[in-house]
All heavy atoms as a GROMACS GRO file, in nm:
protein
  525
    1MET      N    1   0.084  -0.117   0.000
    1MET     CA    2   0.000   0.000   0.000
    1MET      C    3   0.089   0.124   0.000
    1MET      O    4   0.184   0.132   0.078
    1MET     CB    5  -0.089  -0.001   0.126
    1MET     CG    6  -0.174   0.120   0.139
    1MET     SD    7  -0.281   0.123   0.284
    1MET     CE    8  -0.342  -0.040   0.298
    2GLU      N    9   0.060   0.216  -0.088
    2GLU     CA   10   0.136   0.341  -0.091
    2GLU      C   11   0.082   0.435   0.015
    2GLU      O   12  -0.033   0.423   0.059
    2GLU     CB   13   0.123   0.407  -0.228
    2GLU     CG   14   0.190   0.329  -0.340
    2GLU     CD   15   0.179   0.401  -0.472
    2GLU    OE1   16   0.187   0.526  -0.472
    2GLU    OE2   17   0.160   0.334  -0.573
    3ASN      N   18   0.167   0.530   0.056
    3ASN     CA   19   0.122   0.628   0.154
    3ASN      C   20   0.199   0.759   0.138
    3ASN      O   21   0.299   0.764   0.067
    3ASN     CB   22   0.136   0.572   0.296
    3ASN     CG   23   0.280   0.548   0.335
    3ASN    OD1   24   0.358   0.641   0.349
    3ASN    ND2   25   0.316   0.421   0.352
    4ARG      N   26   0.151   0.860   0.206
    4ARG     CA   27   0.211   0.994   0.200
    4ARG      C   28   0.285   1.028   0.330
    4ARG      O   29   0.312   1.144   0.358
    4ARG     CB   30   0.101   1.098   0.178
    4ARG     CG   31   0.024   1.082   0.049
    4ARG     CD   32  -0.088   1.184   0.034
    4ARG     NE   33  -0.044   1.317   0.069
    4ARG     CZ   34  -0.120   1.405   0.137
    4ARG    NH1   35  -0.240   1.374   0.176
    4ARG    NH2   36  -0.073   1.525   0.166
    5LEU      N   37   0.316   0.929   0.410
    5LEU     CA   38   0.375   0.954   0.542
    5LEU      C   39   0.502   1.037   0.536
    5LEU      O   40   0.518   1.133   0.613
    5LEU     CB   41   0.405   0.822   0.614
    5LEU     CG   42   0.287   0.753   0.679
    5LEU    CD1   43   0.333   0.623   0.743
    5LEU    CD2   44   0.222   0.841   0.781
    6LYS      N   45   0.594   1.002   0.448
    6LYS     CA   46   0.722   1.072   0.442
    6LYS      C   47   0.700   1.220   0.410
    6LYS      O   48   0.761   1.308   0.472
    6LYS     CB   49   0.814   1.006   0.339
    6LYS     CG   50   0.953   1.064   0.339
    6LYS     CD   51   1.044   0.984   0.249
    6LYS     CE   52   1.186   1.036   0.257
    6LYS     NZ   53   1.277   0.955   0.176
    7ASP      N   54   0.614   1.248   0.312
    7ASP     CA   55   0.587   1.387   0.274
    7ASP      C   56   0.518   1.463   0.387
    7ASP      O   57   0.553   1.578   0.416
    7ASP     CB   58   0.501   1.393   0.148
    7ASP     CG   59   0.574   1.340   0.025
    7ASP    OD1   60   0.698   1.346   0.022
    7ASP    OD2   61   0.505   1.293  -0.068
    8LEU      N   62   0.420   1.400   0.450
    8LEU     CA   63   0.347   1.465   0.559
    8LEU      C   64   0.441   1.493   0.676
    8LEU      O   65   0.434   1.599   0.739
    8LEU     CB   66   0.229   1.378   0.604
    8LEU     CG   67   0.116   1.364   0.502
    8LEU    CD1   68   0.020   1.254   0.546
    8LEU    CD2   69   0.043   1.496   0.484
    9ARG      N   70   0.527   1.398   0.705
    9ARG     CA   71   0.624   1.415   0.814
    9ARG      C   72   0.721   1.527   0.781
    9ARG      O   73   0.749   1.614   0.865
    9ARG     CB   74   0.698   1.282   0.836
    9ARG     CG   75   0.799   1.286   0.946
    9ARG     CD   76   0.863   1.150   0.966
    9ARG     NE   77   0.929   1.096   0.849
    9ARG     CZ   78   1.048   1.136   0.803
    9ARG    NH1   79   1.114   1.232   0.863
    9ARG    NH2   80   1.100   1.077   0.697
   10ALA      N   81   0.769   1.532   0.658
   10ALA     CA   82   0.864   1.635   0.616
   10ALA      C   83   0.802   1.774   0.621
   10ALA      O   84   0.869   1.872   0.659
   10ALA     CB   85   0.916   1.604   0.477
   11GLU      N   86   0.674   1.784   0.584
   11GLU     CA   87   0.604   1.913   0.589
   11GLU      C   88   0.605   1.972   0.730
   11GLU      O   89   0.600   2.093   0.747
   11GLU     CB   90   0.459   1.897   0.543
   11GLU     CG   91   0.443   1.876   0.395
   11GLU     CD   92   0.299   1.842   0.356
   11GLU    OE1   93   0.208   1.849   0.443
   11GLU    OE2   94   0.277   1.808   0.239
   12ARG      N   95   0.609   1.885   0.828
   12ARG     CA   96   0.606   1.928   0.968
   12ARG      C   97   0.746   1.933   1.031
   12ARG      O   98   0.758   1.959   1.149
   12ARG     CB   99   0.514   1.836   1.047
   12ARG     CG  100   0.367   1.856   1.010
   12ARG     CD  101   0.285   1.733   1.039
   12ARG     NE  102   0.145   1.752   1.009
   12ARG     CZ  103   0.091   1.745   0.888
   12ARG    NH1  104   0.167   1.719   0.783
   12ARG    NH2  105  -0.038   1.764   0.868
   13SER      N  106   0.847   1.903   0.951
   13SER     CA  107   0.987   1.899   0.998
   13SER      C  108   1.006   1.802   1.113
   13SER      O  109   1.081   1.827   1.206
   13SER     CB  110   1.034   2.039   1.039
   13SER     OG  111   1.028   2.128   0.930
   14TRP      N  112   0.935   1.689   1.107
   14TRP     CA  113   0.948   1.585   1.207
   14TRP      C  114   1.046   1.480   1.158
   14TRP      O  115   1.047   1.444   1.040
   14TRP     CB  116   0.815   1.514   1.233
   14TRP     CG  117   0.709   1.597   1.297
   14TRP    CD1  118   0.723   1.717   1.360
   14TRP    CD2  119   0.569   1.565   1.304
   14TRP    NE1  120   0.602   1.761   1.405
   14TRP    CE2  121   0.505   1.670   1.373
   14TRP    CE3  122   0.493   1.459   1.259
   14TRP    CZ2  123   0.368   1.671   1.398
   14TRP    CZ3  124   0.356   1.460   1.283
   14TRP    CH2  125   0.295   1.564   1.353
   15SER      N  126   1.126   1.428   1.247
   15SER     CA  127   1.211   1.314   1.214
   15SER      C  128   1.126   1.187   1.224
   15SER      O  129   1.014   1.191   1.277
   15SER     CB  130   1.329   1.305   1.312
   15SER     OG  131   1.282   1.272   1.440
   16GLN      N  132   1.182   1.077   1.176
   16GLN     CA  133   1.110   0.950   1.194
   16GLN      C  134   1.092   0.921   1.343
   16GLN      O  135   0.989   0.869   1.384
   16GLN     CB  136   1.186   0.837   1.127
   16GLN     CG  137   1.177   0.840   0.976
   16GLN     CD  138   1.246   0.722   0.911
   16GLN    OE1  139   1.331   0.656   0.971
   16GLN    NE2  140   1.211   0.695   0.787
   17GLY      N  141   1.193   0.957   1.422
   17GLY     CA  142   1.183   0.937   1.566
   17GLY      C  143   1.073   1.020   1.629
   17GLY      O  144   1.003   0.973   1.720
   18ASP      N  145   1.056   1.144   1.581
   18ASP     CA  146   0.948   1.230   1.632
   18ASP      C  147   0.812   1.166   1.606
   18ASP      O  148   0.727   1.159   1.695
   18ASP     CB  149   0.951   1.368   1.566
   18ASP     CG  150   1.073   1.451   1.600
   18ASP    OD1  151   1.132   1.429   1.708
   18ASP    OD2  152   1.110   1.538   1.518
   19LEU      N  153   0.792   1.120   1.482
   19LEU     CA  154   0.664   1.059   1.448
   19LEU      C  155   0.645   0.929   1.526
   19LEU      O  156   0.535   0.902   1.576
   19LEU     CB  157   0.655   1.033   1.298
   19LEU     CG  158   0.526   0.969   1.248
   19LEU    CD1  159   0.403   1.050   1.290
   19LEU    CD2  160   0.530   0.950   1.096
   20ALA      N  161   0.750   0.851   1.539
   20ALA     CA  162   0.741   0.726   1.614
   20ALA      C  163   0.696   0.752   1.757
   20ALA      O  164   0.611   0.679   1.810
   20ALA     CB  165   0.876   0.655   1.612
   21GLU      N  166   0.750   0.856   1.817
   21GLU     CA  167   0.714   0.890   1.955
   21GLU      C  168   0.567   0.928   1.964
   21GLU      O  169   0.497   0.885   2.056
   21GLU     CB  170   0.801   1.006   2.003
   21GLU     CG  171   0.787   1.034   2.150
   21GLU     CD  172   0.888   1.139   2.197
   21GLU    OE1  173   1.008   1.122   2.170
   21GLU    OE2  174   0.843   1.238   2.259
   22LYS      N  175   0.517   1.005   1.868
   22LYS     CA  176   0.377   1.046   1.868
   22LYS      C  177   0.283   0.926   1.849
   22LYS      O  178   0.171   0.927   1.898
   22LYS     CB  179   0.352   1.149   1.757
   22LYS     CG  180   0.423   1.281   1.780
   22LYS     CD  181   0.405   1.373   1.660
   22LYS     CE  182   0.490   1.498   1.669
   22LYS     NZ  183   0.483   1.572   1.792
   23LEU      N  184   0.331   0.825   1.776
   23LEU     CA  185   0.250   0.707   1.748
   23LEU      C  186   0.272   0.594   1.848
   23LEU      O  187   0.204   0.492   1.841
   23LEU     CB  188   0.279   0.656   1.606
   23LEU     CG  189   0.246   0.751   1.492
   23LEU    CD1  190   0.297   0.693   1.360
   23LEU    CD2  191   0.096   0.778   1.486
   24ASP      N  192   0.371   0.610   1.935
   24ASP     CA  193   0.408   0.506   2.032
   24ASP      C  194   0.450   0.377   1.961
   24ASP      O  195   0.406   0.267   1.995
   24ASP     CB  196   0.293   0.481   2.130
   24ASP     CG  197   0.340   0.407   2.255
   24ASP    OD1  198   0.457   0.423   2.293
   24ASP    OD2  199   0.258   0.332   2.313
   25VAL      N  200   0.533   0.394   1.856
   25VAL     CA  201   0.592   0.281   1.784
   25VAL      C  202   0.742   0.308   1.771
   25VAL      O  203   0.789   0.415   1.807
   25VAL     CB  204   0.529   0.261   1.643
   25VAL    CG1  205   0.381   0.230   1.652
   25VAL    CG2  206   0.554   0.382   1.553
   26SER      N  207   0.815   0.214   1.716
   26SER     CA  208   0.959   0.233   1.698
   26SER      C  209   0.987   0.315   1.572
   26SER      O  210   0.904   0.322   1.481
   26SER     CB  211   1.030   0.098   1.688
   26SER     OG  212   0.997   0.035   1.567
   27ARG      N  213   1.105   0.373   1.566
   27ARG     CA  214   1.147   0.445   1.446
   27ARG      C  215   1.154   0.350   1.328
   27ARG      O  216   1.121   0.384   1.214
   27ARG     CB  217   1.284   0.512   1.468
   27ARG     CG  218   1.325   0.602   1.352
   27ARG     CD  219   1.473   0.628   1.346
   27ARG     NE  220   1.554   0.506   1.338
   27ARG     CZ  221   1.569   0.434   1.226
   27ARG    NH1  222   1.510   0.469   1.114
   27ARG    NH2  223   1.644   0.325   1.228
   28GLN      N  224   1.193   0.225   1.354
   28GLN     CA  225   1.200   0.125   1.249
   28GLN      C  226   1.062   0.098   1.189
   28GLN      O  227   1.050   0.073   1.068
   28GLN     CB  228   1.262  -0.005   1.302
   28GLN     CG  229   1.410   0.006   1.333
   28GLN     CD  230   1.438   0.064   1.473
   28GLN    OE1  231   1.348   0.102   1.546
   28GLN    NE2  232   1.566   0.070   1.509
   29THR      N  233   0.959   0.102   1.271
   29THR     CA  234   0.822   0.084   1.221
   29THR      C  235   0.784   0.198   1.128
   29THR      O  236   0.728   0.175   1.021
   29THR     CB  237   0.722   0.074   1.339
   29THR    OG1  238   0.753  -0.041   1.417
   29THR    CG2  239   0.578   0.065   1.289
   30VAL      N  240   0.817   0.320   1.167
   30VAL     CA  241   0.788   0.436   1.081
   30VAL      C  242   0.863   0.421   0.948
   30VAL      O  243   0.807   0.444   0.841
   30VAL     CB  244   0.825   0.569   1.151
   30VAL    CG1  245   0.816   0.686   1.055
   30VAL    CG2  246   0.734   0.592   1.271
   31ASN      N  247   0.989   0.380   0.955
   31ASN     CA  248   1.069   0.361   0.833
   31ASN      C  249   1.004   0.257   0.743
   31ASN      O  250   0.991   0.277   0.622
   31ASN     CB  251   1.211   0.322   0.871
   31ASN     CG  252   1.300   0.306   0.750
   31ASN    OD1  253   1.304   0.200   0.689
   31ASN    ND2  254   1.371   0.411   0.716
   32SER      N  255   0.960   0.147   0.800
   32SER     CA  256   0.897   0.040   0.722
   32SER      C  257   0.765   0.087   0.661
   32SER      O  258   0.734   0.052   0.547
   32SER     CB  259   0.872  -0.083   0.809
   32SER     OG  260   0.994  -0.142   0.846
   33LEU      N  261   0.690   0.165   0.736
   33LEU     CA  262   0.564   0.220   0.684
   33LEU      C  263   0.592   0.311   0.565
   33LEU      O  264   0.528   0.300   0.460
   33LEU     CB  265   0.490   0.299   0.793
   33LEU     CG  266   0.423   0.218   0.902
   33LEU    CD1  267   0.386   0.308   1.019
   33LEU    CD2  268   0.299   0.149   0.848
   34GLU      N  269   0.687   0.402   0.581
   34GLU     CA  270   0.720   0.497   0.475
   34GLU      C  271   0.768   0.428   0.349
   34GLU      O  272   0.738   0.473   0.238
   34GLU     CB  273   0.826   0.596   0.523
   34GLU     CG  274   0.776   0.696   0.621
   34GLU     CD  275   0.880   0.800   0.661
   34GLU    OE1  276   0.997   0.791   0.618
   34GLU    OE2  277   0.843   0.890   0.737
   35ARG      N  278   0.841   0.320   0.363
   35ARG     CA  279   0.896   0.248   0.248
   35ARG      C  280   0.795   0.150   0.187
   35ARG      O  281   0.824   0.084   0.087
   35ARG     CB  282   1.023   0.174   0.289
   35ARG     CG  283   1.134   0.273   0.326
   35ARG     CD  284   1.260   0.207   0.379
   35ARG     NE  285   1.307   0.104   0.289
   35ARG     CZ  286   1.356  -0.013   0.330
   35ARG    NH1  287   1.365  -0.042   0.457
   35ARG    NH2  288   1.398  -0.103   0.242
   36GLY      N  289   0.677   0.138   0.248
   36GLY     CA  290   0.576   0.047   0.197
   36GLY      C  291   0.604  -0.098   0.226
   36GLY      O  292   0.547  -0.188   0.165
   37LYS      N  293   0.694  -0.124   0.322
   37LYS     CA  294   0.730  -0.261   0.358
   37LYS      C  295   0.636  -0.319   0.464
   37LYS      O  296   0.640  -0.438   0.494
   37LYS     CB  297   0.873  -0.267   0.412
   37LYS     CG  298   0.976  -0.216   0.314
   37LYS     CD  299   0.991  -0.310   0.197
   37LYS     CE  300   1.097  -0.260   0.102
   37LYS     NZ  301   1.100  -0.338  -0.021
   38TYR      N  302   0.553  -0.231   0.522
   38TYR     CA  303   0.465  -0.272   0.631
   38TYR      C  304   0.336  -0.195   0.620
   38TYR      O  305   0.338  -0.072   0.604
   38TYR     CB  306   0.536  -0.244   0.764
   38TYR     CG  307   0.451  -0.258   0.889
   38TYR    CD1  308   0.409  -0.382   0.932
   38TYR    CD2  309   0.414  -0.147   0.962
   38TYR    CE1  310   0.331  -0.395   1.046
   38TYR    CE2  311   0.336  -0.159   1.077
   38TYR     CZ  312   0.295  -0.284   1.118
   38TYR     OH  313   0.218  -0.296   1.232
   39ASP      N  314   0.223  -0.263   0.621
   39ASP     CA  315   0.092  -0.198   0.623
   39ASP      C  316   0.046  -0.191   0.768
   39ASP      O  317   0.053  -0.291   0.840
   39ASP     CB  318  -0.009  -0.277   0.541
   39ASP     CG  319   0.019  -0.272   0.392
   39ASP    OD1  320   0.083  -0.175   0.347
   39ASP    OD2  321  -0.024  -0.365   0.320
   40PRO      N  322  -0.001  -0.074   0.810
   40PRO     CA  323  -0.040  -0.059   0.951
   40PRO      C  324  -0.168  -0.135   0.983
   40PRO      O  325  -0.252  -0.158   0.896
   40PRO     CB  326  -0.062   0.092   0.964
   40PRO     CG  327  -0.107   0.134   0.829
   40PRO     CD  328  -0.026   0.048   0.733
   41SER      N  329  -0.182  -0.170   1.109
   41SER     CA  330  -0.308  -0.225   1.156
   41SER      C  331  -0.411  -0.113   1.150
   41SER      O  332  -0.376   0.006   1.138
   41SER     CB  333  -0.293  -0.272   1.301
   41SER     OG  334  -0.266  -0.160   1.386
   42LEU      N  335  -0.537  -0.147   1.156
   42LEU     CA  336  -0.642  -0.045   1.152
   42LEU      C  337  -0.630   0.054   1.268
   42LEU      O  338  -0.637   0.175   1.245
   42LEU     CB  339  -0.780  -0.112   1.149
   42LEU     CG  340  -0.896  -0.022   1.110
   42LEU    CD1  341  -0.871   0.051   0.979
   42LEU    CD2  342  -1.023  -0.105   1.102
   43PRO      N  343  -0.607   0.006   1.392
   43PRO     CA  344  -0.590   0.103   1.502
   43PRO      C  345  -0.471   0.198   1.478
   43PRO      O  346  -0.482   0.318   1.506
   43PRO     CB  347  -0.567   0.015   1.625
   43PRO     CG  348  -0.634  -0.114   1.593
   43PRO     CD  349  -0.611  -0.132   1.444
   44LEU      N  350  -0.360   0.147   1.424
   44LEU     CA  351  -0.246   0.233   1.398
   44LEU      C  352  -0.277   0.331   1.284
   44LEU      O  353  -0.240   0.448   1.291
   44LEU     CB  354  -0.122   0.150   1.364
   44LEU     CG  355   0.006   0.229   1.333
   44LEU    CD1  356   0.040   0.325   1.447
   44LEU    CD2  357   0.121   0.134   1.305
   45ALA      N  358  -0.348   0.286   1.183
   45ALA     CA  359  -0.386   0.376   1.073
   45ALA      C  360  -0.472   0.491   1.125
   45ALA      O  361  -0.453   0.607   1.086
   45ALA     CB  362  -0.460   0.298   0.964
   46PHE      N  363  -0.566   0.460   1.216
   46PHE     CA  364  -0.648   0.566   1.275
   46PHE      C  365  -0.563   0.662   1.359
   46PHE      O  366  -0.584   0.783   1.357
   46PHE     CB  367  -0.761   0.507   1.362
   46PHE     CG  368  -0.883   0.471   1.283
   46PHE    CD1  369  -0.914   0.338   1.258
   46PHE    CD2  370  -0.968   0.568   1.233
   46PHE    CE1  371  -1.028   0.304   1.186
   46PHE    CE2  372  -1.082   0.536   1.162
   46PHE     CZ  373  -1.112   0.402   1.138
   47LYS      N  374  -0.467   0.608   1.430
   47LYS     CA  375  -0.378   0.691   1.512
   47LYS      C  376  -0.294   0.784   1.423
   47LYS      O  377  -0.276   0.902   1.453
   47LYS     CB  378  -0.287   0.600   1.596
   47LYS     CG  379  -0.222   0.667   1.713
   47LYS     CD  380  -0.154   0.561   1.800
   47LYS     CE  381  -0.117   0.616   1.934
   47LYS     NZ  382  -0.055   0.516   2.020
   48ILE      N  383  -0.244   0.730   1.313
   48ILE     CA  384  -0.166   0.810   1.217
   48ILE      C  385  -0.253   0.922   1.162
   48ILE      O  386  -0.211   1.038   1.155
   48ILE     CB  387  -0.111   0.721   1.104
   48ILE    CG1  388  -0.004   0.627   1.159
   48ILE    CG2  389  -0.056   0.806   0.990
   48ILE    CD1  390   0.035   0.514   1.064
   49ALA      N  391  -0.375   0.889   1.122
   49ALA     CA  392  -0.467   0.989   1.067
   49ALA      C  393  -0.494   1.098   1.170
   49ALA      O  394  -0.496   1.217   1.137
   49ALA     CB  395  -0.597   0.923   1.023
   50ASP      N  396  -0.511   1.060   1.296
   50ASP     CA  397  -0.537   1.155   1.403
   50ASP      C  398  -0.417   1.248   1.424
   50ASP      O  399  -0.434   1.370   1.438
   50ASP     CB  400  -0.571   1.080   1.532
   50ASP     CG  401  -0.614   1.174   1.643
   50ASP    OD1  402  -0.706   1.255   1.619
   50ASP    OD2  403  -0.557   1.166   1.753
   51VAL      N  404  -0.296   1.194   1.423
   51VAL     CA  405  -0.175   1.274   1.443
   51VAL      C  406  -0.162   1.380   1.334
   51VAL      O  407  -0.124   1.494   1.361
   51VAL     CB  408  -0.049   1.183   1.446
   51VAL    CG1  409   0.078   1.263   1.426
   51VAL    CG2  410  -0.043   1.106   1.578
   52PHE      N  411  -0.198   1.345   1.211
   52PHE     CA  412  -0.186   1.440   1.099
   52PHE      C  413  -0.314   1.522   1.078
   52PHE      O  414  -0.315   1.614   0.996
   52PHE     CB  415  -0.149   1.366   0.971
   52PHE     CG  416  -0.006   1.320   0.968
   52PHE    CD1  417   0.025   1.185   0.976
   52PHE    CD2  418   0.099   1.410   0.961
   52PHE    CE1  419   0.156   1.141   0.975
   52PHE    CE2  420   0.231   1.367   0.961
   52PHE     CZ  421   0.260   1.233   0.968
   53GLY      N  422  -0.421   1.486   1.147
   53GLY     CA  423  -0.547   1.560   1.130
   53GLY      C  424  -0.609   1.539   0.994
   53GLY      O  425  -0.672   1.629   0.939
   54LEU      N  426  -0.591   1.419   0.939
   54LEU     CA  427  -0.643   1.386   0.807
   54LEU      C  428  -0.724   1.257   0.814
   54LEU      O  429  -0.714   1.181   0.910
   54LEU     CB  430  -0.528   1.365   0.708
   54LEU     CG  431  -0.438   1.485   0.682
   54LEU    CD1  432  -0.314   1.442   0.603
   54LEU    CD2  433  -0.512   1.594   0.608
   55ALA      N  434  -0.801   1.232   0.709
   55ALA     CA  435  -0.871   1.105   0.696
   55ALA      C  436  -0.771   0.998   0.652
   55ALA      O  437  -0.673   1.030   0.583
   55ALA     CB  438  -0.984   1.115   0.594
   56ILE      N  439  -0.796   0.874   0.688
   56ILE     CA  440  -0.708   0.764   0.648
   56ILE      C  441  -0.688   0.763   0.497
   56ILE      O  442  -0.577   0.744   0.447
   56ILE     CB  443  -0.764   0.629   0.697
   56ILE    CG1  444  -0.755   0.620   0.850
   56ILE    CG2  445  -0.691   0.512   0.633
   56ILE    CD1  446  -0.821   0.498   0.910
   57GLU      N  447  -0.796   0.789   0.422
   57GLU     CA  448  -0.790   0.786   0.276
   57GLU      C  449  -0.700   0.896   0.219
   57GLU      O  450  -0.659   0.888   0.103
   57GLU     CB  451  -0.930   0.801   0.216
   57GLU     CG  452  -1.024   0.688   0.252
   57GLU     CD  453  -1.094   0.709   0.388
   57GLU    OE1  454  -1.076   0.814   0.451
   57GLU    OE2  455  -1.167   0.618   0.429
   58GLU      N  456  -0.672   1.000   0.298
   58GLU     CA  457  -0.585   1.108   0.252
   58GLU      C  458  -0.438   1.073   0.273
   58GLU      O  459  -0.350   1.144   0.223
   58GLU     CB  460  -0.619   1.238   0.325
   58GLU     CG  461  -0.756   1.292   0.293
   58GLU     CD  462  -0.788   1.415   0.374
   58GLU    OE1  463  -0.822   1.401   0.494
   58GLU    OE2  464  -0.779   1.526   0.318
   59ILE      N  465  -0.412   0.967   0.347
   59ILE     CA  466  -0.274   0.927   0.379
   59ILE      C  467  -0.236   0.799   0.305
   59ILE      O  468  -0.126   0.790   0.250
   59ILE     CB  469  -0.258   0.907   0.530
   59ILE    CG1  470  -0.290   1.038   0.605
   59ILE    CG2  471  -0.116   0.859   0.564
   59ILE    CD1  472  -0.298   1.024   0.755
   60PHE      N  473  -0.324   0.703   0.304
   60PHE     CA  474  -0.296   0.571   0.246
   60PHE      C  475  -0.368   0.553   0.114
   60PHE      O  476  -0.488   0.582   0.103
   60PHE     CB  477  -0.335   0.460   0.344
   60PHE     CG  478  -0.255   0.466   0.471
   60PHE    CD1  479  -0.307   0.528   0.583
   60PHE    CD2  480  -0.127   0.413   0.477
   60PHE    CE1  481  -0.232   0.536   0.700
   60PHE    CE2  482  -0.052   0.420   0.594
   60PHE     CZ  483  -0.105   0.482   0.705
   61ILE      N  484  -0.296   0.505   0.014
   61ILE     CA  485  -0.350   0.485  -0.120
   61ILE      C  486  -0.345   0.336  -0.150
   61ILE      O  487  -0.236   0.278  -0.162
   61ILE     CB  488  -0.268   0.563  -0.226
   61ILE    CG1  489  -0.266   0.712  -0.192
   61ILE    CG2  490  -0.322   0.540  -0.365
   61ILE    CD1  491  -0.140   0.760  -0.133
   62PRO      N  492  -0.461   0.271  -0.161
   62PRO     CA  493  -0.459   0.127  -0.190
   62PRO      C  494  -0.403   0.100  -0.329
   62PRO      O  495  -0.417   0.182  -0.421
   62PRO     CB  496  -0.606   0.086  -0.182
   62PRO     CG  497  -0.686   0.209  -0.169
   62PRO     CD  498  -0.594   0.324  -0.148
   63GLU      N  499  -0.337  -0.014  -0.343
   63GLU     CA  500  -0.281  -0.053  -0.473
   63GLU      C  501  -0.394  -0.089  -0.567
   63GLU      O  502  -0.494  -0.149  -0.528
   63GLU     CB  503  -0.187  -0.171  -0.456
   63GLU     CG  504  -0.063  -0.138  -0.376
   63GLU     CD  505   0.026  -0.258  -0.355
   63GLU    OE1  506  -0.004  -0.366  -0.407
   63GLU    OE2  507   0.126  -0.243  -0.283
   64LYS      N  508  -0.377  -0.052  -0.693
   64LYS     CA  509  -0.476  -0.087  -0.797
   64LYS      C  510  -0.458  -0.233  -0.832
   64LYS      O  511  -0.348  -0.285  -0.836
   64LYS     CB  512  -0.454  -0.002  -0.922
   64LYS     CG  513  -0.457   0.147  -0.897
   64LYS     CD  514  -0.595   0.197  -0.884
   64LYS     CE  515  -0.590   0.349  -0.867
   64LYS     NZ  516  -0.713   0.407  -0.835
   65GLU      N  517  -0.570  -0.299  -0.859
   65GLU     CA  518  -0.565  -0.441  -0.896
   65GLU      C  519  -0.529  -0.457  -1.040
   65GLU      O  520  -0.554  -0.382  -1.125
   65GLU     CB  521  -0.698  -0.508  -0.867
   65GLU     CG  522  -0.721  -0.519  -0.719
   65GLU     CD  523  -0.849  -0.596  -0.688
   65GLU    OE1  524  -0.901  -0.667  -0.775
   65GLU    OE2  525  -0.896  -0.584  -0.576
   0.00000   0.00000   0.00000
């Protein structure tokens, strides 16, 4: 699944560690999310959306079939 996490984080001048702290996950998890190597659980996706003040659909882009 593609996402806009890296761009959204950069817009706020947050490091991966900053975002990880806000989400209560590891920096490695944020890195994996940004690289598309890991899809978040639904609760984590809602938490991410809340941190950025956006809808989940504005952050995560499902892959086309």
